[in-house]
MIDOSE-1310 file (N, C-alpha, C; in nm, 2 decimals, decimal comma, always signed):
residues 51
mevg	+4,85/-1,77/-1,36/+4,83/-1,84/-1,23/+4,72/-1,94/-1,24; +4,74/-2,07/-1,21/+4,63/-2,17/-1,21/+4,61/-2,22/-1,07; +4,51/-2,17/-1,01/+4,48/-2,21/-0,87/+4,33/-2,24/-0,86; +4,29/-2,32/-0,76/+4,15/-2,34/-0,73/+4,09/-2,23/-0,65
mlwi	+4,17/-2,17/-0,56/+4,12/-2,06/-0,47/+4,24/-1,98/-0,44; +4,22/-1,85/-0,44/+4,33/-1,76/-0,40/+4,28/-1,65/-0,30; +4,35/-1,64/-0,19/+4,31/-1,54/-0,09/+4,43/-1,44/-0,08; +4,39/-1,31/-0,08/+4,50/-1,21/-0,06/+4,46/-1,13/+0,06
nqpa	+4,55/-1,13/+0,16/+4,54/-1,06/+0,28/+4,43/-1,11/+0,38; +4,32/-1,16/+0,33/+4,21/-1,21/+0,42/+4,13/-1,32/+0,36; +4,11/-1,43/+0,43/+4,03/-1,54/+0,37/+3,88/-1,50/+0,36; +3,81/-1,55/+0,26/+3,67/-1,52/+0,24/+3,60/-1,65/+0,21
tpwp	+3,47/-1,66/+0,25/+3,39/-1,77/+0,21/+3,33/-1,75/+0,07; +3,35/-1,85/-0,02/+3,29/-1,83/-0,15/+3,14/-1,85/-0,15; +3,08/-1,78/-0,25/+2,93/-1,80/-0,26/+2,90/-1,93/-0,33; +2,78/-1,99/-0,30/+2,75/-2,12/-0,36/+2,75/-2,12/-0,51
empf	+2,72/-2,01/-0,57/+2,71/-2,00/-0,72/+2,85/-2,00/-0,78; +2,95/-1,97/-0,71/+3,09/-1,97/-0,76/+3,14/-2,10/-0,79; +3,21/-2,12/-0,90/+3,28/-2,25/-0,93/+3,39/-2,27/-0,83; +3,41/-2,39/-0,78/+3,50/-2,41/-0,67/+3,57/-2,55/-0,70
ggvk	+3,70/-2,55/-0,69/+3,77/-2,68/-0,70/+3,91/-2,66/-0,76; +3,98/-2,77/-0,75/+4,12/-2,76/-0,80/+4,13/-2,75/-0,95; +4,25/-2,73/-1,00/+4,27/-2,73/-1,14/+4,37/-2,84/-1,17; +4,37/-2,89/-1,30/+4,45/-3,00/-1,34/+4,41/-3,13/-1,26
dsgy	+4,50/-3,20/-1,21/+4,47/-3,33/-1,14/+4,47/-3,32/-0,99; +4,45/-3,19/-0,94/+4,46/-3,18/-0,79/+4,33/-3,20/-0,72; +4,22/-3,21/-0,79/+4,09/-3,23/-0,72/+3,98/-3,26/-0,82; +3,86/-3,24/-0,77/+3,74/-3,27/-0,86/+3,72/-3,16/-0,96
gseg	+3,77/-3,04/-0,94/+3,75/-2,93/-1,03/+3,61/-2,88/-1,01; +3,58/-2,77/-1,09/+3,44/-2,71/-1,07/+3,34/-2,80/-1,14; +3,37/-2,90/-1,21/+3,28/-2,99/-1,28/+3,22/-3,10/-1,18; +3,28/-3,11/-1,06/+3,23/-3,22/-0,97/+3,11/-3,19/-0,89
gpea	+3,05/-3,07/-0,90/+2,94/-3,03/-0,82/+2,81/-3,08/-0,88; +2,70/-3,03/-0,83/+2,56/-3,07/-0,87/+2,54/-3,05/-1,02; +2,60/-2,95/-1,08/+2,58/-2,92/-1,22/+2,63/-3,03/-1,31; +2,73/-3,11/-1,26/+2,78/-3,22/-1,34/+2,68/-3,32/-1,37
megy	+2,58/-3,34/-1,28/+2,48/-3,44/-1,29/+2,36/-3,40/-1,39; +2,35/-3,27/-1,42/+2,24/-3,22/-1,50/+2,23/-3,29/-1,64; +2,34/-3,32/-1,70/+2,34/-3,39/-1,83/+2,28/-3,53/-1,82; +2,27/-3,59/-1,70/+2,22/-3,73/-1,69/+2,08/-3,73/-1,64
lvtk	+2,02/-3,61/-1,61/+1,89/-3,61/-1,55/+1,78/-3,60/-1,66; +1,66/-3,66/-1,63/+1,55/-3,66/-1,72/+1,43/-3,60/-1,63; +1,37/-3,49/-1,68/+1,27/-3,42/-1,61/+1,14/-3,50/-1,63; +1,07/-3,53/-1,52/+0,94/-3,60/-1,52/+0,84/-3,52/-1,44
avsv	+0,71/-3,55/-1,46/+0,61/-3,48/-1,39/+0,52/-3,58/-1,31; +0,47/-3,55/-1,19/+0,39/-3,63/-1,11/+0,26/-3,55/-1,08; +0,15/-3,60/-1,11/+0,02/-3,54/-1,08/-0,05/-3,61/-0,97; -0,09/-3,54/-0,86/-0,16/-3,60/-0,75/-0,30/-3,54/-0,74
lav	-0,41/-3,62/-0,75/-0,54/-3,56/-0,74/-0,59/-3,57/-0,60; -0,64/-3,46/-0,55/-0,69/-3,45/-0,41/-0,83/-3,52/-0,41; -0,86/-3,61/-0,32/-0,99/-3,68/-0,31/-1,06/-3,63/-0,19
């Protein structure tokens, strides 16, 4: 079975940590969330001195 979401007997709200999305060409897939951007991010640091 290839589905983005499956409910049996009662709908439930998914947790934010759970992958969510369609499979194949039906949607963004689970790769379309915030995690998809992590490969393009560069970590930087900012230091602010209190005067």
